[in-house]
N, CA, C and O atoms as a MOPAC input file, in Angstrom:
PM7 MOZYME 1SCF
protein

 N     21.46200 1    -9.89300 1    28.23300 1
 C     22.18500 1    -9.30600 1    27.12200 1
 C     21.93500 1   -10.07700 1    25.81000 1
 O     21.71900 1    -9.48000 1    24.75600 1
 N     21.96800 1   -11.39400 1    25.90200 1
 C     21.75700 1   -12.22600 1    24.72000 1
 C     20.32000 1   -12.09800 1    24.22600 1
 O     20.07700 1   -12.05900 1    23.02000 1
 N     19.36300 1   -12.03100 1    25.16100 1
 C     17.95800 1   -11.89300 1    24.78200 1
 C     17.72300 1   -10.58200 1    24.05300 1
 O     16.98100 1   -10.53800 1    23.07100 1
 N     18.35500 1    -9.50800 1    24.52900 1
 C     18.20700 1    -8.21500 1    23.87800 1
 C     18.79200 1    -8.25600 1    22.46700 1
 O     18.21000 1    -7.69700 1    21.53800 1
 N     19.93500 1    -8.91200 1    22.30400 1
 C     20.54800 1    -9.04700 1    20.98300 1
 C     19.63800 1    -9.82800 1    20.03900 1
 O     19.50300 1    -9.46500 1    18.87000 1
 N     19.01200 1   -10.89600 1    20.53400 1
 C     18.10400 1   -11.69400 1    19.71600 1
 C     16.89700 1   -10.87200 1    19.27100 1
 O     16.46400 1   -10.96700 1    18.12300 1
 N     16.35400 1   -10.06100 1    20.18800 1
 C     15.20300 1    -9.21500 1    19.84600 1
 C     15.56900 1    -8.21500 1    18.76100 1
 O     14.81900 1    -8.02900 1    17.80200 1
 N     16.72500 1    -7.57100 1    18.91100 1
 C     17.15700 1    -6.58600 1    17.91800 1
 C     17.42500 1    -7.25900 1    16.58100 1
 O     17.06100 1    -6.72100 1    15.53500 1
 N     18.04900 1    -8.41200 1    16.59800 1
 C     18.32700 1    -9.13900 1    15.36500 1
 C     17.03200 1    -9.53600 1    14.66800 1
 O     16.92100 1    -9.41600 1    13.44800 1
 N     16.05600 1   -10.00700 1    15.43200 1
 C     14.75700 1   -10.36500 1    14.86200 1
 C     14.09200 1    -9.15500 1    14.23400 1
 O     13.50400 1    -9.25100 1    13.15700 1
 N     14.18500 1    -8.01200 1    14.90900 1
 C     13.59900 1    -6.77300 1    14.39100 1
 C     14.26200 1    -6.37100 1    13.07000 1
 O     13.57100 1    -6.02100 1    12.11400 1
 N     15.58000 1    -6.41800 1    13.01100 1
 C     16.28200 1    -6.03200 1    11.78500 1
 C     15.97400 1    -6.98700 1    10.63300 1
 O     15.81600 1    -6.55000 1     9.49300 1
 N     15.88900 1    -8.26200 1    10.91800 1
 C     15.54800 1    -9.23800 1     9.87200 1
 C     14.14700 1    -8.97800 1     9.35200 1
 O     13.91900 1    -9.02000 1     8.14300 1
 N     13.19900 1    -8.71000 1    10.25500 1
 C     11.82700 1    -8.42200 1     9.83800 1
 C     11.77800 1    -7.15700 1     8.98500 1
 O     11.05200 1    -7.10000 1     7.99200 1
 N     12.54700 1    -6.14800 1     9.37200 1
 C     12.59700 1    -4.90200 1     8.59900 1
 C     13.17100 1    -5.15100 1     7.21000 1
 O     12.64400 1    -4.64500 1     6.22000 1
 N     14.23800 1    -5.92000 1     7.13400 1
 C     14.84000 1    -6.22700 1     5.83100 1
 C     13.88100 1    -7.02100 1     4.95500 1
 O     13.79100 1    -6.75800 1     3.75600 1
 N     13.16100 1    -7.98700 1     5.52400 1
 C     12.20100 1    -8.76100 1     4.74600 1
 C     11.08700 1    -7.86900 1     4.22300 1
 O     10.64400 1    -8.02200 1     3.08400 1
 N     10.63000 1    -6.92600 1     5.06500 1
 C      9.56500 1    -6.01800 1     4.66000 1
 C     10.03400 1    -5.14000 1     3.49200 1
 O      9.29800 1    -4.94900 1     2.52400 1
 N     11.25900 1    -4.60700 1     3.58500 1
 C     11.79200 1    -3.77300 1     2.50500 1
 C     12.00700 1    -4.58900 1     1.23000 1
 O     11.74100 1    -4.10900 1     0.12800 1
 N     12.49100 1    -5.82700 1     1.38400 1
 C     12.67900 1    -6.70500 1     0.23300 1
 C     11.34300 1    -6.99400 1    -0.44400 1
 O     11.25600 1    -7.02200 1    -1.67100 1
 N     10.29800 1    -7.20800 1     0.36400 1
 C      8.96100 1    -7.46900 1    -0.16700 1
 C      8.47100 1    -6.26400 1    -0.95400 1
 O      7.91500 1    -6.41500 1    -2.04200 1
 N      8.67600 1    -5.06400 1    -0.40800 1
 C      8.23100 1    -3.85500 1    -1.09200 1
 C      8.94800 1    -3.69200 1    -2.42600 1
 O      8.31600 1    -3.38000 1    -3.43500 1
 N     10.25800 1    -3.90000 1    -2.43900 1
 C     11.02800 1    -3.71600 1    -3.67100 1
 C     10.64500 1    -4.74900 1    -4.72200 1
 O     10.52900 1    -4.41500 1    -5.90100 1
 N     10.44600 1    -5.99500 1    -4.31200 1
 C     10.10100 1    -7.02400 1    -5.29100 1
 C      8.70800 1    -6.77700 1    -5.87000 1
 O      8.47900 1    -7.02300 1    -7.05500 1
 N      7.78100 1    -6.29500 1    -5.05100 1
 C      6.43400 1    -6.02000 1    -5.53500 1
 C      6.42800 1    -4.84400 1    -6.50600 1
 O      5.71500 1    -4.87400 1    -7.50900 1
 N      7.20600 1    -3.81900 1    -6.22000 1
 C      7.21500 1    -2.62600 1    -7.06600 1
 C      7.74400 1    -2.92400 1    -8.45900 1
 O      7.23800 1    -2.39100 1    -9.44600 1
 N      8.74800 1    -3.76300 1    -8.54000 1
 C      9.36500 1    -3.98400 1    -9.83500 1
 C      8.49700 1    -4.85900 1   -10.74400 1
 O      8.62400 1    -4.77900 1   -11.96600 1
 N      7.62700 1    -5.68300 1   -10.18000 1
 C      6.84900 1    -6.61300 1   -10.99200 1
 C      5.47400 1    -6.11100 1   -11.37900 1
 O      4.89300 1    -6.61600 1   -12.34000 1
 N      4.93600 1    -5.14100 1   -10.67200 1
 C      3.55100 1    -4.75900 1   -10.89300 1
 C      3.43600 1    -3.33700 1   -11.44600 1
 O      3.62000 1    -2.36900 1   -10.70900 1
 N      3.13600 1    -3.21000 1   -12.72700 1
 C      2.91600 1    -1.86600 1   -13.26300 1
 C      1.54600 1    -1.33900 1   -12.84700 1
 O      0.62600 1    -2.11500 1   -12.58500 1
 N      1.41900 1    -0.03700 1   -12.79000 1
 C      0.15900 1     0.62700 1   -12.44300 1
 C     -0.37300 1     0.23300 1   -11.06800 1
 O     -1.58300 1     0.14200 1   -10.86200 1
 N      0.54300 1     0.00200 1   -10.13500 1
 C      0.18800 1    -0.25000 1    -8.74400 1
 C      0.80700 1     0.85000 1    -7.90800 1
 O      1.99600 1     1.13900 1    -8.03600 1
 N      0.00400 1     1.46500 1    -7.05000 1
 C      0.47700 1     2.53300 1    -6.18500 1
 C      0.37100 1     2.04400 1    -4.75200 1
 O     -0.71200 1     1.67900 1    -4.29300 1
 N      1.50300 1     2.03700 1    -4.03900 1
 C      1.52100 1     1.63100 1    -2.63800 1
 C      1.30000 1     2.86400 1    -1.77500 1
 O      2.07100 1     3.82100 1    -1.84300 1
 N      0.26000 1     2.84200 1    -0.97400 1
 C     -0.10900 1     3.99200 1    -0.15200 1
 C      0.53900 1     3.84500 1     1.21100 1
 O      0.50100 1     2.78200 1     1.83000 1
 N      1.14400 1     4.95800 1     1.66900 1
 C      1.82300 1     4.95100 1     2.96100 1
 C      1.41300 1     6.13500 1     3.80500 1
 O      0.22400 1     6.37500 1     4.01300 1
 N      2.40200 1     6.88300 1     4.29800 1
 C      2.15400 1     7.95900 1     5.25400 1
 C      2.06800 1     9.34800 1     4.63600 1
 O      1.83000 1    10.32300 1     5.35000 1
 N      2.25200 1     9.45500 1     3.35900 1
 C      2.19200 1    10.76900 1     2.71700 1
 C      0.75300 1    11.27900 1     2.66500 1
 O     -0.18800 1    10.51000 1     2.86200 1
 N      0.58300 1    12.57800 1     2.40000 1
 C     -0.78000 1    13.11900 1     2.27500 1
 C     -1.50800 1    12.53200 1     1.06300 1
 O     -0.86600 1    12.12900 1     0.09300 1
 N     -2.83200 1    12.48000 1     1.11100 1
 C     -3.59600 1    11.86900 1     0.01700 1
 C     -3.35200 1    12.50800 1    -1.34300 1
 O     -3.39700 1    11.81500 1    -2.36000 1
 N     -3.09700 1    13.80500 1    -1.38500 1
 C     -2.90400 1    14.46800 1    -2.68000 1
 C     -1.67500 1    13.94800 1    -3.41900 1
 O     -1.64600 1    13.98300 1    -4.64900 1
 N     -0.66800 1    13.46900 1    -2.70700 1
 C      0.48800 1    12.86700 1    -3.37100 1
 C      0.06800 1    11.62600 1    -4.15800 1
 O      0.55400 1    11.39700 1    -5.26600 1
 N     -0.82800 1    10.83500 1    -3.59200 1
 C     -1.29900 1     9.62000 1    -4.25500 1
 C     -2.29100 1     9.94300 1    -5.37100 1
 O     -2.36900 1     9.22300 1    -6.36600 1
 N     -3.04800 1    11.03100 1    -5.20100 1
 C     -3.94500 1    11.48100 1    -6.27600 1
 C     -3.11100 1    11.83600 1    -7.50200 1
 O     -3.46500 1    11.48200 1    -8.62600 1
 N     -2.00900 1    12.53100 1    -7.27900 1
 C     -1.10500 1    12.87000 1    -8.38800 1
 C     -0.56500 1    11.60500 1    -9.04800 1
 O     -0.44600 1    11.54300 1   -10.27200 1
 N     -0.23900 1    10.59700 1    -8.24100 1
 C      0.22900 1     9.32200 1    -8.78700 1
 C     -0.83400 1     8.62500 1    -9.62100 1
 O     -0.52800 1     8.03700 1   -10.65900 1
 N     -2.07100 1     8.68900 1    -9.17200 1
 C     -3.18200 1     8.07800 1    -9.91700 1
 C     -3.34400 1     8.76900 1   -11.26500 1
 O     -3.42900 1     8.11200 1   -12.30200 1
 N     -3.38600 1    10.10200 1   -11.24400 1
 C     -3.57200 1    10.86600 1   -12.48200 1
 C     -2.40600 1    10.62600 1   -13.43300 1
 O     -2.60900 1    10.46100 1   -14.63600 1
 N     -1.19200 1    10.60600 1   -12.90300 1
 C     -0.00900 1    10.37000 1   -13.73700 1
 C     -0.04100 1     8.97600 1   -14.34600 1
 O      0.31500 1     8.80300 1   -15.51200 1
 N     -0.45900 1     7.98600 1   -13.57800 1
 C     -0.51700 1     6.61600 1   -14.10200 1
 C     -1.51000 1     6.49800 1   -15.25400 1
 O     -1.24100 1     5.82300 1   -16.24800 1
 N     -2.65000 1     7.15200 1   -15.11500 1
 C     -3.64900 1     7.06700 1   -16.17700 1
 C     -3.23200 1     7.84700 1   -17.41900 1
 O     -3.44900 1     7.37600 1   -18.53600 1
 N     -2.64700 1     9.01000 1   -17.25500 1
 C     -2.31600 1     9.82900 1   -18.42200 1
 C     -0.96300 1     9.48000 1   -19.02300 1
 O     -0.79400 1     9.53500 1   -20.24100 1
 N      0.00300 1     9.12300 1   -18.18300 1
 C      1.35600 1     8.86600 1   -18.66800 1
 C      1.50500 1     7.58000 1   -19.45000 1
 O      2.19000 1     7.56000 1   -20.47300 1
 N      0.88600 1     6.51200 1   -19.00000 1
 C      1.07800 1     5.21400 1   -19.65200 1
 C     -0.16000 1     4.73000 1   -20.38600 1
 O     -0.19900 1     3.59100 1   -20.85000 1
 N     -1.17700 1     5.58600 1   -20.49600 1
 C     -2.43600 1     5.21300 1   -21.14300 1
 C     -3.03400 1     3.93900 1   -20.55200 1
 O     -3.60300 1     3.11800 1   -21.27100 1
 N     -2.90100 1     3.78600 1   -19.25600 1
 C     -3.44500 1     2.61200 1   -18.57000 1
 C     -4.95900 1     2.73700 1   -18.45400 1
 O     -5.50500 1     3.84000 1   -18.41200 1
 N     -5.60900 1     1.62000 1   -18.40600 1
 C     -7.06300 1     1.62700 1   -18.21100 1
 C     -7.41700 1     1.30400 1   -16.77100 1
 O     -8.57500 1     1.42300 1   -16.37000 1
 N     -6.41000 1     0.89000 1   -15.98100 1
 C     -6.67500 1     0.42600 1   -14.63100 1
 C     -5.47200 1     0.72300 1   -13.73900 1
 O     -4.33100 1     0.49000 1   -14.13700 1
 N     -5.72100 1     1.23500 1   -12.53800 1
 C     -4.68100 1     1.49700 1   -11.54100 1
 C     -5.15500 1     0.92200 1   -10.21600 1
 O     -6.32400 1     1.05300 1    -9.85200 1
 N     -4.23300 1     0.28000 1    -9.49500 1
 C     -4.57700 1    -0.32700 1    -8.21000 1
 C     -3.84800 1     0.38500 1    -7.08500 1
 O     -2.63700 1     0.59300 1    -7.15000 1
 N     -4.59200 1     0.75600 1    -6.05400 1
 C     -4.02800 1     1.32300 1    -4.83100 1
 C     -3.93600 1     0.20400 1    -3.80400 1
 O     -4.92300 1    -0.49000 1    -3.55900 1
 N     -2.75900 1     0.01600 1    -3.19600 1
 C     -2.59500 1    -1.00400 1    -2.16700 1
 C     -2.20000 1    -0.32100 1    -0.87200 1
 O     -1.30500 1     0.52300 1    -0.85300 1
 N     -2.87000 1    -0.68900 1     0.21100 1
 C     -2.58800 1    -0.08000 1     1.50600 1
 C     -2.71300 1    -1.11400 1     2.61600 1
 O     -3.44400 1    -2.09700 1     2.50200 1
 N     -1.96500 1    -0.85600 1     3.70700 1
 C     -2.03500 1    -1.71700 1     4.88800 1
 C     -2.24000 1    -0.85000 1     6.12400 1
 O     -1.74600 1     0.27500 1     6.19100 1
 N     -2.96300 1    -1.37400 1     7.08900 1
 C     -3.10900 1    -0.71900 1     8.38300 1
 C     -3.76400 1     0.64900 1     8.29700 1
 O     -4.81200 1     0.80900 1     7.67100 1
 N     -3.13700 1     1.63500 1     8.93100 1
 C     -3.70300 1     2.97300 1     8.99600 1
 C     -3.67700 1     3.68800 1     7.65000 1
 O     -4.37200 1     4.68900 1     7.48000 1
 N     -2.90200 1     3.20500 1     6.70000 1
 C     -2.83900 1     3.82700 1     5.37400 1
 C     -4.10000 1     3.55200 1     4.55200 1
 O     -4.28500 1     4.15400 1     3.49400 1
 N     -4.95700 1     2.66500 1     5.01500 1
 C     -6.20200 1     2.37200 1     4.30000 1
 C     -7.05500 1     3.63400 1     4.18800 1
 O     -7.66600 1     3.88000 1     3.14700 1
 N     -7.10000 1     4.43700 1     5.25800 1
 C     -7.85900 1     5.69700 1     5.22300 1
 C     -7.35400 1     6.60600 1     4.11300 1
 O     -8.14400 1     7.19900 1     3.37900 1
 N     -6.04000 1     6.71400 1     3.99400 1
 C     -5.43400 1     7.56800 1     2.98000 1
 C     -5.74000 1     7.06000 1     1.58300 1
 O     -5.97900 1     7.85400 1     0.67400 1
 N     -5.73400 1     5.73900 1     1.40100 1
 C     -6.03000 1     5.15400 1     0.09000 1
 C     -7.46200 1     5.45900 1    -0.33500 1
 O     -7.71100 1     5.80200 1    -1.49100 1
 N     -8.39200 1     5.33500 1     0.59000 1
 C     -9.79000 1     5.62800 1     0.28200 1
 C     -9.95300 1     7.10600 1    -0.05300 1
 O    -10.64900 1     7.45500 1    -1.00700 1
 N     -9.31200 1     7.98000 1     0.73200 1
 C     -9.37700 1     9.42100 1     0.46700 1
 C     -8.81500 1     9.75500 1    -0.91300 1
 O     -9.42000 1    10.51900 1    -1.66500 1
 N     -7.65100 1     9.18000 1    -1.24300 1
 C     -7.02000 1     9.45900 1    -2.53800 1
 C     -7.89800 1     8.98800 1    -3.69200 1
 O     -8.03900 1     9.69500 1    -4.68900 1
 N     -8.48300 1     7.81500 1    -3.56900 1
 C     -9.35400 1     7.28500 1    -4.62500 1
 C    -10.56900 1     8.18100 1    -4.82400 1
 O    -10.94800 1     8.47500 1    -5.95800 1
 N    -11.17600 1     8.61000 1    -3.73200 1
 C    -12.37200 1     9.44700 1    -3.83500 1
 C    -12.05000 1    10.85100 1    -4.35600 1
 O    -12.82300 1    11.41200 1    -5.13300 1
 N    -10.92900 1    11.41300 1    -3.94000 1
 C    -10.54000 1    12.73600 1    -4.44800 1
 C    -10.28200 1    12.66400 1    -5.94300 1
 O    -10.75000 1    13.51400 1    -6.70100 1
 N     -9.53600 1    11.64700 1    -6.36900 1
 C     -9.23100 1    11.50200 1    -7.79600 1
 C    -10.50300 1    11.29700 1    -8.60300 1
 O    -10.64600 1    11.84900 1    -9.69400 1
 N    -11.41300 1    10.51300 1    -8.07600 1
 C    -12.64300 1    10.16300 1    -8.79800 1
 C    -13.63700 1    11.32400 1    -8.84800 1
 O    -14.27300 1    11.54600 1    -9.87800 1
 N    -13.77300 1    12.05300 1    -7.76500 1
 C    -14.80100 1    13.09600 1    -7.69500 1
 C    -14.33500 1    14.47600 1    -8.16000 1
 O    -15.14000 1    15.25400 1    -8.67100 1
 N    -13.05400 1    14.78900 1    -7.99100 1
 C    -12.59400 1    16.13900 1    -8.31500 1
 C    -11.81400 1    16.25200 1    -9.61300 1
 O    -11.91700 1    17.26000 1   -10.31200 1
 N    -11.03100 1    15.22600 1    -9.94600 1
 C    -10.10400 1    15.37500 1   -11.06400 1
 C    -10.46500 1    14.55500 1   -12.29000 1
 O    -10.39200 1    15.06700 1   -13.40700 1
 N    -10.84300 1    13.32300 1   -12.11800 1
 C    -11.13700 1    12.45200 1   -13.25800 1
 C    -12.54500 1    11.89300 1   -13.08700 1
 O    -12.74800 1    10.87600 1   -12.42400 1
 N    -13.48900 1    12.55600 1   -13.68000 1
 C    -14.90100 1    12.17200 1   -13.52200 1
 C    -15.23200 1    10.84500 1   -14.19900 1
 O    -16.26600 1    10.24100 1   -13.91300 1
 N    -14.34700 1    10.38500 1   -15.10400 1
 C    -14.62000 1     9.13400 1   -15.81600 1
 C    -14.02600 1     7.90100 1   -15.12700 1
 O    -13.94400 1     6.83600 1   -15.73900 1
 N    -13.61300 1     8.03200 1   -13.86600 1
 C    -13.08500 1     6.89400 1   -13.11700 1
 C    -14.19700 1     6.19000 1   -12.36100 1
 O    -15.09900 1     6.83000 1   -11.82100 1
 N    -14.12500 1     4.88100 1   -12.32700 1
 C    -15.03200 1     4.06100 1   -11.53200 1
 C    -14.21300 1     3.16100 1   -10.63300 1
 O    -13.08300 1     2.80100 1   -10.96300 1
 N    -14.78200 1     2.79900 1    -9.50000 1
 C    -14.14900 1     1.80200 1    -8.64400 1
 C    -14.56100 1     0.44200 1    -9.18000 1
 O    -15.73000 1     0.05900 1    -9.12400 1
 N    -13.57900 1    -0.27700 1    -9.69900 1
 C    -13.84700 1    -1.56500 1   -10.33500 1
 C    -13.93400 1    -2.68800 1    -9.30800 1
 O    -14.83100 1    -3.52900 1    -9.36300 1
 N    -12.98200 1    -2.68800 1    -8.36400 1
 C    -12.91000 1    -3.81100 1    -7.43200 1
 C    -12.27700 1    -3.33600 1    -6.12700 1
 O    -11.35000 1    -2.52600 1    -6.14200 1
 N    -12.77200 1    -3.83600 1    -5.01200 1
 C    -12.16800 1    -3.58900 1    -3.70200 1
 C    -11.91600 1    -4.94400 1    -3.06300 1
 O    -12.82700 1    -5.76000 1    -2.92200 1
 N    -10.67100 1    -5.17200 1    -2.67900 1
 C    -10.29300 1    -6.42900 1    -2.05200 1
 C     -9.74800 1    -6.13400 1    -0.66000 1
 O     -8.87600 1    -5.28000 1    -0.50100 1
 N    -10.25400 1    -6.83300 1     0.34200 1
 C     -9.74300 1    -6.66400 1     1.69900 1
 C     -9.15000 1    -7.97500 1     2.16100 1
 O     -9.52400 1    -9.04700 1     1.68600 1
 N     -8.21100 1    -7.87500 1     3.10300 1
 C     -7.57600 1    -9.08000 1     3.61200 1
 C     -6.77600 1    -8.77600 1     4.86400 1
 O     -6.85300 1    -7.68300 1     5.42500 1
 N     -6.00500 1    -9.76800 1     5.29000 1
 C     -5.17800 1    -9.65600 1     6.47900 1
 C     -3.83700 1   -10.30200 1     6.19700 1
 O     -3.76500 1   -11.36200 1     5.57600 1
 N     -2.76300 1    -9.64700 1     6.66200 1
 C     -1.41400 1   -10.19800 1     6.54200 1
 C     -0.83200 1   -10.40900 1     7.91900 1
 O     -1.11100 1    -9.64800 1     8.84600 1
 N     -0.03100 1   -11.43100 1     8.05100 1
 C      0.65800 1   -11.66500 1     9.31100 1
 C      2.03500 1   -11.02300 1     9.23400 1
 O      2.82500 1   -11.33000 1     8.34100 1
 N      2.31400 1   -10.13300 1    10.17200 1
 C      3.59800 1    -9.43400 1    10.22800 1
 C      4.41700 1    -9.99800 1    11.37700 1
 O      3.85300 1   -10.42400 1    12.38500 1
 N      5.74300 1   -10.00700 1    11.24200 1
 C      6.57500 1   -10.51200 1    12.33800 1
 C      6.46300 1    -9.60400 1    13.56000 1
 O      6.10600 1    -8.43300 1    13.43000 1
 N      6.76100 1   -10.12900 1    14.73000 1
 C      6.64300 1    -9.31400 1    15.94800 1
 C      7.64600 1    -8.17000 1    15.96400 1
 O      8.74400 1    -8.27600 1    15.41700 1
 N      7.24700 1    -7.07400 1    16.60400 1
 C      8.15800 1    -5.94100 1    16.78200 1
 C      9.13000 1    -6.25400 1    17.90500 1
 O      9.02300 1    -7.27500 1    18.58400 1
 N     10.07700 1    -5.35100 1    18.08000 1
 C     11.05100 1    -5.51400 1    19.14400 1
 C     10.32900 1    -5.50300 1    20.49700 1
 O      9.52900 1    -4.61000 1    20.77600 1
 N     10.61800 1    -6.48700 1    21.31500 1
 C     10.00200 1    -6.57800 1    22.62900 1
 C      8.69200 1    -7.34900 1    22.64400 1
 O      8.16200 1    -7.61800 1    23.72200 1
 N      8.15900 1    -7.71000 1    21.50200 1
 C      6.93200 1    -8.49000 1    21.43200 1
 C      7.28200 1    -9.93900 1    21.14100 1
 O      8.35000 1   -10.23900 1    20.60600 1
 N      6.37400 1   -10.82900 1    21.49800 1
 C      6.66800 1   -12.24600 1    21.26100 1
 C      5.68100 1   -12.90900 1    20.31000 1
 O      5.85000 1   -14.08100 1    19.97400 1
 N      4.63400 1   -12.17400 1    19.86100 1
 C      3.66000 1   -12.75800 1    18.94300 1
 C      3.62400 1   -11.98300 1    17.63900 1
 O      3.91200 1   -10.78600 1    17.60400 1
 N      3.27400 1   -12.66300 1    16.58900 1
 C      3.11400 1   -12.01300 1    15.29100 1
 C      1.85900 1   -11.14300 1    15.31400 1
 O      0.93800 1   -11.39800 1    16.09000 1
 N      1.82300 1   -10.11600 1    14.46300 1
 C      0.68500 1    -9.20100 1    14.40000 1
 C     -0.09200 1    -9.46100 1    13.12400 1
 O      0.47200 1    -9.87900 1    12.11200 1
 N     -1.38100 1    -9.21200 1    13.18100 1
 C     -2.22900 1    -9.30800 1    12.00500 1
 C     -2.55300 1    -7.89100 1    11.54600 1
 O     -3.06000 1    -7.08500 1    12.32700 1
 N     -2.26200 1    -7.58300 1    10.27800 1
 C     -2.45300 1    -6.24900 1     9.72100 1
 C     -3.50200 1    -6.31900 1     8.61200 1
 O     -3.43500 1    -7.19000 1     7.74500 1
 N     -4.46500 1    -5.40700 1     8.64100 1
 C     -5.49400 1    -5.34800 1     7.60300 1
 C     -4.89900 1    -4.78700 1     6.30900 1
 O     -4.03000 1    -3.91500 1     6.34500 1
 N     -5.36800 1    -5.28900 1     5.17800 1
 C     -4.92000 1    -4.80000 1     3.87500 1
 C     -6.12500 1    -4.47800 1     3.00700 1
 O     -7.21300 1    -5.02000 1     3.20000 1
 N     -5.91000 1    -3.58300 1     2.04400 1
 C     -6.97500 1    -3.24100 1     1.10600 1
 C     -6.36700 1    -2.89800 1    -0.24600 1
 O     -5.33900 1    -2.22600 1    -0.33200 1
 N     -7.01100 1    -3.36500 1    -1.28200 1
 C     -6.63700 1    -3.00600 1    -2.65200 1
 C     -7.86300 1    -2.38100 1    -3.31000 1
 O     -8.95200 1    -2.95500 1    -3.28700 1
 N     -7.67600 1    -1.20100 1    -3.89500 1
 C     -8.75600 1    -0.50800 1    -4.59800 1
 C     -8.33400 1    -0.40800 1    -6.05700 1
 O     -7.30800 1     0.20200 1    -6.36100 1
 N     -9.09900 1    -0.98900 1    -6.95100 1
 C     -8.79400 1    -0.93300 1    -8.37200 1
 C     -9.70300 1     0.10800 1    -9.02800 1
 O    -10.92900 1     0.00000 1    -9.00300 1
 N     -9.05900 1     1.11800 1    -9.61600 1
 C     -9.78800 1     2.18100 1   -10.32000 1
 C     -9.71000 1     1.91000 1   -11.81100 1
 O     -8.64200 1     1.58100 1   -12.32800 1
 N    -10.82700 1     2.04300 1   -12.50200 1
 C    -10.87800 1     1.76700 1   -13.94300 1
 C    -11.46500 1     2.96200 1   -14.65800 1
 O    -12.39900 1     3.59900 1   -14.17200 1
 N    -10.91000 1     3.25700 1   -15.81200 1
 C    -11.39300 1     4.34800 1   -16.63200 1
 C    -12.53100 1     3.85300 1   -17.52400 1
 O    -12.46300 1     2.75300 1   -18.07100 1
 N    -13.57000 1     4.66500 1   -17.66600 1
 C    -14.71500 1     4.28000 1   -18.49300 1
 C    -14.33800 1     4.19500 1   -19.95100 1
 O    -15.18300 1     3.88300 1   -20.79000 1

């Protein structure tokens, strides 16, 4: 019973830390789009809005894990179909250590990618 409580508590703490990390990152970084589980066209709209709404010259897409596919799709759709004057300025890849899920005892390594799009 105590072990199960510890696992659940660890899971909730990890979830809260993850949400806190997301909120702190969003408030400090302008023109950054965090890619998740939504369809790629939602992020394409975000890219176009960021470039036209704030007159930004650069927008960064950040994705982790399986969302990397969606980030690449969104960048390519925006670049090839909607904004022909966009270039891929920089691609950064890396790995983050995530806390273990409920029932697991080891931390997980998650792939990350940042795609920086720049207007000509």
